[in-house]
N, C-alpha and C positions, 0 to 999 in steps of 0.2 A: 548435682541437681537430678531430680527424678522426672523422667519423661513419660508421657502417656504411651508412647510407642517409639520404635527406633527403626530407621532404614539407613542405607548407605548414602543415598542422595535424595534431597528434596528439590523438586523443580517447581517454581512458582510461576504459573502462567502456562496456557496450553496452545499458544500460537506456534508458528514455525520454529522459532528459536527454542522454546521449551520442549516441543515434541521431538525435535531432532536430538536435543541434549538427552532426553529420556530414552529414546530409542538406542542411541549410541552407548549410553551408560549401561543399559540392560544387556546389550550385546557384548559388553566388556565384563560381564559377570557381576554387576552391582545391582542391589535391590533399589528400586526407585518408586517414589510416589509423586504424582503431579497434583498440585493443589490449584484450583481455579475458582475464583470468586463468583463467576457467572454461572447460571444454571445450564449452560451449554458449553461444550469444548470446541476448540478450533481457533479461538481468538480472532483478532482482526484479520489474520491471514486467510481464514476461511471465507471472509466476505470480499476478499481482494481479487485482482486478476490472476493471482497465483503464479506470477512470473518471478523467476530468480535470475538476477544478473550474476553470471558465473563466467568471467573471462577465461579464455584458454581452457574451456571445459572439455574439449576433445571428444565430445559425443559423436561428432563426425570428423573425418580427417580434414584438417585445415592447417593454415600456416600461422594461426594466432600463437602468441607466446607471452611469457612473463614480461619480457622487455617491451613488447608492443603495448601490452596493457598498461604498464607503468608510464610509458611515453604518453599515452592517451590521457590518463588520469592526471599526471603531472602538469600537462598543458592547461588544465582546467581548474586546478585547486585555487581556492579564493583566500586561503590563509594557512597557517601552520596546522599540521596534523601529526599524530604519533606515527612516525615513519615505520617503526617495527610492526605496529598494529595494522597499518595499511598493507604492508608486504605480507603479513601473516594471512590476511584475507586473500590476497592475490595467489599466494602459494597453496593455501589450504582449501580454497573454494573448489578447485577441481578434485581434490582428495575427497571432500565431502560429497560431491556429486557422484563420484565412483562408489563411495560407500553406500549411498542411498540406493543406487542401482543393485548393488550386491545384496542389500537388505530387503529387496523386493519392491522398491519404489521406482516405477518406470519413468524415465525422464527423456525428453526430446527437445531438440533445438527449435527455437522460434525465430523466424526471419524478421527480427525487429531491429531497426537501425538504432545504434547508440544515439542518445539524445543530443549530442553535439557532433552532427555528421560531418562538419567541416574541420573538426579537430584532427591533428595528426594521429594516425593509426585507429581512427574510428572504424567500426565494423557493423555488420548486421547479423552476427551469429553468436553473440555472447549471452543472450537471454535463453533460459530453458524453462520448460513447464511440463505438466503431466497431462496426458490425454484424459478424456472424460472417464470418471470412476463410477462404478455401480454402487450407490450408497447402501443398497441392501446387503452388501458384503460386510457391513458393520454390524449386522444382526440387530439386537435390541438397541444398540447405540445409534442406529440410523436416525432416529428422531431427536437425538441429543447433540448432534453436531450443529454448530451455529450455521444458520441459513444465510444465503446471500441476500442482499438488498433487492428491492423491487426494481431498481435501476438496471439490474443485470437480468431481469426476467420479464419478458413481454407479458403485459396484463397481470403482472405479479404472480405468474404461475409457471411459465415454461422456461426451463433451464437452457442457457445458450453457451456453447463453447466459443472460443476466440474466432474460429472461422465463421460460425453462424452469426456472431456479433457483427463482424465486418461485412458479411454479405447483406444482412438485413439493414444495418445502419447506413450503409452507402448505397442501398438500393441497387445492388449488383444485378446483372441480367437474370440470375437464377434465384433471386431473393424470395420470390413467392413460393417456389418449389421447396426451398429450404425451410421456410416458415410452416408450410402445410405438413411437411414430413415431421417437423418438430411437434406440432400439435397432434398429429396422428399417433406418434410414438407415445406421447403422454397419455392420451385418452384410452389407448388400447392396453395400457399397463394396469389391468384390472385389479391385481392383487395389491399393488401399491396404493391405488385409489381407495381401497378399503381401509388403509391405514390413515390416510390424510391427503392434504392438498400437495404436499411436497413432491417434486419430481425426483424419481430415483436416480436420474442422471446428475452427477455432481461434476460440473465443469469448473474451469478456472481455479480460483482459490480453494473451492470445495474439492476439486479433484486432487490438488496437492495434499491438502490436509486429510482427505479421506484415505488416500493411499498411505500416508505416513501413519495415521492412527490405526489403520488395519494392522500394520506391523507392530505398533505399540501394544495393542490389545492382544495380539497373538503371542507376545512375549510375557504376558501376565502383568504388565505395568498397570497399577491402579490409577485412575483419573478421578480425583475427588472433587466433585462440583459443589457449588454453593459454599465454598470454603475460602475465606479471605485471609491474606497475610495481615497480621497485626504488628508483630515485632520480629526482628532477627535476634537470636539469642547468642550472646558471646560469653565464653568461659575461658579464663586464663589467656585472654588476648586472641582467641580463635573462635570463629563462628562454628557453633555446634548444633544449631537447630533453629526452629521457627516456632513462634506462637501464632496460631490461626484461630479463627472463629467461624462458626457455622450455625445460623439461626439462633444466635445469642449464646451458644456454648463455646467456651474458649478452652483450648488445650495446646499442649506442646508436642512437637515431633522432633526427635533427635535425628540429626543428619550426621552420621559418623564420619563421612568423608567430604561432604560439600553441599552447599546450597546454591542453586542456580536461579538467579532472578531474571525472569523472562516475561514480565507482566505488562509489557507495553509502556507507552509514554505517559505524558501528563496533559494531553490536549483537552481533556474534559474537566480540568481543574482551572477555573477562571482566575483564581488567586495566583496560581503559578504562571498562567499566561500573562496576566497583568504585570507580574514581577519581572519576567524574563524577555518576552517578545517585544521587539521594537514597535510593532503595530499589533496589539494583542488579538484583535478579532474576538468573536464570541464563540463559546463552546458549541453552541447550536449549529455553527457553520462548519464544524468538523464533519467529515464524511465517514468517520469510524463509528463502531457501534455505540449507541447513545449511553453516556454516563458510565462507561466501563473503565477507560484508561484515565484514571484520576491521579496517578503518581504515588499510590500508597507504598509500593515497594521502593521507589526512589526515596521517599521520605524516611522510611524505616532504615534504609542503609545509611543515609546521611546522618541520622541520629546516632549511629555508632562510629561516625568519623569518616565515611566515604566521601570522596571528592566527586565533582561533576565537571562536565565539559559540554560545549556547543549548545548551551541552554537557550540561546536566542534564536535558534533555527528550527523550522518545521519542514516536514515533507509537504510542500504546499500544493493545494488543489483548488482551482476555482469551483465554487458551488452556487447553487440557487435554492430558494425555498419554494415549496409547492404544497398546497393543502393535501393532507392525507385523506385519500378517498374513503377509507374504511373506518375513520374515527373523526368525530366532530372536535373542533378546537385544537387540532394538532397539525403541525407542518412536518413534511419530510424534507431532509436535505438531499439534494441531488447533485452528483458530480457533473461538471460541464467541461471536462478535460478536453474533449475533441470538438464539442459544439462551438466553442468560441473561435475556432479557426476555420470553420467551413466557409465556402465561397458565398458571395452575396450577403456578407455581414461585415461589421467592424466593431471593435471595442474602443470606447472612449471613456476618459475620466469625466468628472462632473463639470469640467471646463469645456468639454467637447473635443478634447485633444486625444489623439492616439498616444500610446506609451509603450507599445510592445509589438513584436511579431506575434500576432494572435494565434498562429498555428504552431508555436514553439511548444516545448514540453510543459506540462502543467506546473511543474516545480518552478521553472523559469518564469512562467506567467505570474505565479504568486510572488516571486522575488521582485518582478517588475512592478506589481501592484504596491508592494511595500515601499520600494524606492520612490515611486511616483507619489505615494501618500506622504512620505517624508519631505519630498520636494515641494509639492503643491497643496497638500491637505485636501485634495479633491478626488481621492480614490477610496477604495474599500468602503462602500461598494463602488464599482464602475458600472458602465452600461454596455450591454451587447445590443447593437442596433442591426436589424435585418429587414428584408422585404418579403413580399409574397412568394417569390421564387424559393427563397430559403425556407420559409414557413411550410411550403408544400412538401418539401423533401426531407428536412432534417428535424431532429429532436432538439429541444433546449431543456435539458434536465427533465422535469416532469411534464413539460408541454410537448405532447406528441405531434408529429407532422400533421398537417391539415388533411392529408389523405386518410389518416386514422382518427384524428381529433379535429374536425372542422371547427371554425370559430363558434358556431352555434352550440357546440358541445362543451366548450370551455365554461366552467361554472361562472355565473354572472358576477359573483363576489371576487373573482380573480382579476377582472379587468380593472386597470388603473391602481392595482395593489401589487399583484405578482407579475402581471404582464400588461404592457401598455400598447395601445393601437391608435393609429391616426391615418388619415388619407393623404397626408403630405409630411415631408421631413420637417417643415416649419411647425406644423401642428404637433408633431411628436416631440419636438424640442421644447415647446411650451409645456406639454404634459409632464415631461421628466425634468423640467427646470434646468435645461442645458442651454447655453447661449445659442440662439438660432443661427446667427451668421457662422459661428464656429462649426456647428454640426453640419450645416449645408456645405461648407467648404471641405470638411473632412470627407463627407460622402462623395462630393464631386471629385476629390482626389482619388478616392478608391475606385470610382468609375473609370477614371483615366488609367489607373494602374491595371484594371481588368482588361482594358483594350490593348495595352502594350505588353502585359504579362510580367511587368517588373514593378516592384515596390521599392522606390529609392529611399524611403524612410527607414524601413526595418527588414527588407529582404524577404517578406512573406512568400513562401512557396519556392524558395531558391535552394532547398536542400531535401534529401530523401526523407527525413523524418516528417517535415511539413507535408510533403506530397503524399505520404502514406495515408493521410486523413483527408485529402482533398477529393475532388470529383473529377475522374479522368475524362468525363464528357465535357468539362469546361476547359476551353483553350483561350489563349496559349498557356495559361498558368492554372493548374487545377485548384489552387487555393484562392484565386481571385476571380470573383464573379461580380457583375454590376449590381448595384443596389438601386434599382430604378423601377420596380414594379409595385404599385400600391396594392393593398395597404401596407403601411410600415409598422414595425413592432420594436419594442425594447423591453429587456428584462434586466433587473439589477443582478450583478455578479459579485459574490462575496469572497473574502479571503478565507477559504476553507483549507483543509489539510487531510493528509493520510496518516497523521501522527506527528511525533516530535523527533527531530534529528539529534537532540541533546538528551543527556541522561547521566547515569553513573559513569565515571571515568574508569575504564578497564584497560588492562595492558594487552600485549600480544597473545597471552594465554587465556584471555577472558577473565582474569582475576581482577576484582574490584580493588582500586588503590585508594590510599588516603591522601591528604593534602601534601605529604612529603614524597609521594610517588611509590610508597611501599605497599606491597600487596597485603590486603586484609586476609589472613589465612582462612581458608574454607569458604570464601564468598566469591561468587562468579556472577557475571551479568552478560546478557546477549539480547539481540533485537533492540527495539526502541527503549528498553529499560536502560540501555547504555548509549553512550555517544556514538554517532556514526563514524566509521573509520575514514569517511570522505570529508569530514567537516561539513560545511554548508554547500554540498555538491550532490547532485542526483545524476550519476553518469549514464544510466541506461535503464530500460524497463526491468524491474525487479531489483533496483538498487536498494530497496528496503529489505526484502525477504532473503536475497542472496547472502548478504553479510549476517543476517539474523540466524539463518540455518548454519552458516559456516562457523560462527562463534559459539553456537550451541554445541556443535561437533567438537570444536577445539576445547571447550570447557569440559565436556565429558571425557575426552582423551586425557587431559591433565589430571582430573580427579582420579581416574582409574590408575594412572601411572603413579600418582602419589600414594594411593591406597595400597599399591603393590610394593611401596617402599623404594621405587626407582623414579625419582622426579625427572621431568623432561629436561633435556638440555636446553640452555638459554636460547630463546628464539624459535624453538621447535614445539609443535603440538601434535606430531604424527605418532600414531600408535606403533609399537614395535611389532616385530613379526609374530611373536607369540599371541599378542592381542588380536592381530588380524586373523590368526587361526581360530581364535575363539569366536570372532564375528562370523567367519565363514561357516563354522560348525553350527552356530545357532540359527543361521538363515538357510541352511541347506534343506 
């Protein structure tokens, strides 16, 4: 077959999985091209919190271990997983983190409790992230990296790192000083303001991807934007390349040693959601970049015989809709991950009943929505009910606290459509069509729990993860405040997501397998393009990006070793000493 061009490795997708695969492959001496169908690079990872869950990362000296990590995960698994693949993540995650540091990507631990703080061997040092990155270090590519959503930027303009987010969102004692400094830094950056509105400070997911892509570009890797995968090309039973299209032009690229599919999940494909999800939800409720992750790479691989796994699971995230301020007739999807668990509020289904510890992890919240919908048919959406105390202090998606957005500033067409308001719980129940007696009883119970500090129904506020997002000024339980100050409010909460947990079935070496479990030669998958090694489990902050980057790393190692004619020993994806020397030499 005649190809338009030829490289050693083609990487499809430019999120964390694809970027790490490309960086590692380049450092192992392979020529690489990244194809990205969007007009900007960075994928969903660039819009995220940028945290990677890497157990036993050893970025600081501690007593975490492989055994403790597996004890924690094993106590939580909800069904069968590929054991060798799970252990490959646990073993190779720390190797990947050390490699990134060697390659010039600075990582640091985040003190973020594992999502199941009561589980055996749970910890608060397994999540890692990058400090704020100066986007101008990307040169002309500064404007081409995918920007974070407005929900991460006050007034759609000012970039916030994790520390600033917590300070401002919880109204910490220094929050005004933090905000003023952020604004001052932005407006005194005169050279960047001449370029555009974007803040040169890249925090969170933008920090992670900015740091990685700085190294990717320094190695001469081409990132080809507006270039979508059409087909995976197979010759003599082996994947040898891809067919791509760009603005109507179709062409083939030979991949002499491997194709890595890292193009995200299928959450923006309604047909696939309807087919696989137990409660499909709508694509618009996803909190990932609009209409990007449609499963094209998944479909292209299954067309050549690839198997799939975990297709009924998503990385769930409660969301709400709010009108887009800058455009008529468009809504924005806002995450409500932490909003739903703040004190002086409660979440109920349409029967007026609670169904979850509202302060639990967002994925567990979504799973609870699904289970309640299957049981009662009265969820998705559910309702977040809160009072004036909550309204004054906390955000609810796009509804800013009344200190910033008093009720008179809320657009009139939002009332009784996006947000509901009444002078009493009874009147509010009538408005949102929830049984009055049920809602009154639920609110009365929550007020009792706020007084005692104990939630006998779901244990809200009884663990470190819940308390992390509570209000330390509220006692005796920072997650339980009374709902007793009029007016009262309610907003509908939808079953959103951060992507899909299911995708192509891949083995411990990140090789895509067919229905018999045999690897398809030359084809690899990482990130949400592949099934999660945890099955339907989200163990901690960064449980999406950590495995994504790790299996991108593993894929590049395996491709490089096969290209050198020395396949990896079964169950191992670690580069040999010679390859490590190559990496060190290239990054010196």
